Structures are given as structure tokens and as C-alpha cells.
C-alpha positions in Angstrom: 0.0 0.0 0.0 1.1 3.5 -0.7 0.7 6.8 1.2 -1.4 9.5 -0.5 -1.9 13.1 0.4 -5.5 14.4 0.5 -6.8 17.9 0.9 -8.7 19.0 4.1 -12.3 19.7 3.2 -15.4 20.7 5.2 -16.5 17.0 5.1 -13.2 15.6 6.5 -12.2 18.4 8.8 -13.1 16.5 12.0 -10.4 14.0 11.2 -7.8 16.5 12.3 -9.0 16.2 15.9 -8.9 12.4 15.7 -5.5 12.1 14.2 -3.9 14.5 16.7 -6.0 13.1 19.6 -6.5 16.7 20.7 -9.6 18.9 20.3 -9.0 22.1 18.4 -11.1 25.3 18.5 -13.5 26.1 15.7 -11.2 29.0 14.7 -8.2 26.7 14.4 -10.2 24.2 12.3 -11.5 27.0 10.1 -7.9 28.4 9.6 -6.7 24.9 8.6 -9.6 24.5 6.2 -8.8 28.0 4.7 -5.1 27.0 4.2 -6.0 25.2 1.0 -2.9 23.3 -0.3 -1.0 24.1 2.8 -3.0 21.6 4.7 -3.0 17.8 3.9 -4.0 14.5 5.3 -1.8 11.5 4.8 -3.8 8.4 3.9 -2.4 4.9 4.2 -4.6 2.9 1.8 -8.2 4.1 2.7 -7.3 5.2 6.3 -6.5 8.8 7.3 -3.4 8.4 9.5 -1.5 11.7 9.4 -1.9 15.4 9.0 0.4 18.2 7.8 -0.2 22.0 8.3 2.1 24.5 6.7 2.4 28.2 7.3 4.0 30.8 5.1 6.9 32.6 6.9 7.8 36.2 6.2 11.4 37.4 6.0 13.1 39.2 8.8 11.6 42.5 7.6 8.3 41.9 9.3 4.7 40.9 8.8 4.2 42.8 5.5 7.2 41.2 3.7 6.8 38.5 1.1 6.9 34.9 2.4 10.4 33.4 2.0 9.8 30.0 3.6 7.2 27.5 4.7 7.0 26.3 8.3 5.8 22.9 9.3 3.3 24.1 11.9 1.9 20.6 12.5 3.0 17.1 11.5 1.2 14.4 13.3 0.8 10.7 12.5 -1.2 8.1 14.4 1.1 6.1 16.8 0.5 2.8 15.0 1.8 4.3 11.7 4.7 6.4 12.9 8.1 5.7 11.4 6.9 2.5 9.8 4.9 3.2 6.6 6.5 6.3 5.3 3.6 8.7 6.2 5.9 11.3 7.7 8.2 11.2 4.7 5.4 11.5 2.2 3.9 14.5 4.0 7.3 16.2 4.3 8.0 15.5 0.6 4.6 17.2 -0.1 5.8 20.2 1.9 9.1 20.4 -0.1 7.1 20.2 -3.4 4.7 22.9 -2.2 7.6 25.2 -1.3 9.3 24.7 -4.7 6.0 25.3 -6.5 5.6 28.6 -4.6 9.3 29.6 -5.4 10.2 29.6 -1.7 13.8 28.9 -0.7 13.4 27.3 2.7 11.4 24.9 4.8 11.6 25.2 8.6 10.4 22.6 11.0 10.5 23.2 14.8 10.5 19.7 16.4 9.7 19.2 20.0 12.8 17.8 21.7 11.0 14.7 23.0 10.0 13.7 19.4 13.4 14.2 17.6 14.5 10.6 17.8 11.3 9.5 16.1 11.8 11.7 13.0 15.6 12.3 12.9 16.3 9.6 10.3 13.5 10.9 8.0 14.8 14.5 8.3 18.3 13.4 7.5 17.1 11.4 4.4 15.3 14.6 3.2 18.5 16.7 3.8 17.1 18.8 6.7 19.8 20.1 9.0 19.6 21.2 12.6 20.3 24.9 13.4 19.7 27.4 16.1 18.4 30.1 13.8 17.6 30.4 10.1 19.2 33.3 8.2 16.7 35.6 6.6 13.7 33.7 8.0 11.6 35.0 10.9 11.4 31.7 12.9 13.1 30.7 16.1 12.7 27.5 18.1 11.0 27.6 21.5 12.9 26.3 24.5 11.5 22.8 24.2 12.1 22.6 20.4 14.9 22.0 17.9 14.8 23.8 14.6 15.4 21.8 11.4 15.9 23.6 8.1 16.0 22.5 4.5 17.3 25.0 1.9 15.9 24.4 -1.5 17.8 24.6 -4.8 
């Protein structure tokens, strides 16, 4: 079986809460729905098992500057499918393709320190590197996060 990415729609929006095992506010769900191609589910066969939410990131000049990167705001895969069926890799490959299609130069992914071991090999395979800050991009990791960055050609 292969992993497919599927758009979030009004009909499947409730899956986000099930996959993350965490209820979200109506505003958050509406924002995810309005994200269009920046929000995807990962399906393994017919089963929705993962979710990816991307956010455009402005340059260091501030909120009115043109986006220069995409940030992985949420990457969650059901525990039974994590690091086994390629769901994370497929969703991150989708993020890379989306950034390239939008002519963006960078993908940033703040990963919670407790989860780094689960995804480190996938990030290395996709040529993400760990860094403290990202030059030209207005993203910093929180105290409990490690920032991973992939510069695109």
C-alpha cells in the first residue's frame, strides 16, 4: 500500500482532531480549512493516519514582507503508523514540493525535543539540518524545540 496526500475539506475536517487526539477550536479548524494546499492529510490505503499543516513565513523585515519560507506548523501521525509506513516522509515531501511550487527557498520545522528521535532519520534522508536560527527567516525555536531547516535549490 502507498501513502497518499488528500486535501482538508469541510467534510473531513473532524479527522484533524482524531489524528492529533486533541480537540481544536473552531477558529483553528477554520484556519486549517482555509489553508488550501498548505493543509493535507496522509492516507495509508483508505485510512487517514496523518496530518500536515504548513504556514508561510515572512522574511526578517516583518509581517508585511513577502513569504520566504514554509514552516511545518503541525506534523502528526497516528502512533501505530509512525516511522513505519512512510507517512511522515510522504507528508514532508509534499511540503518540499509545495515550497518549490511557490518559489520559496526554505522549509523550517521546529520539532519538540522529545520527538526528535522518532523523526531524525527521515529528516536526514530529506536533507534537513539542525540549526539554532535560520538566516533571513523570521522563525526561532522555542525552549523545548529543535529547529530543522532545508534549503531548496
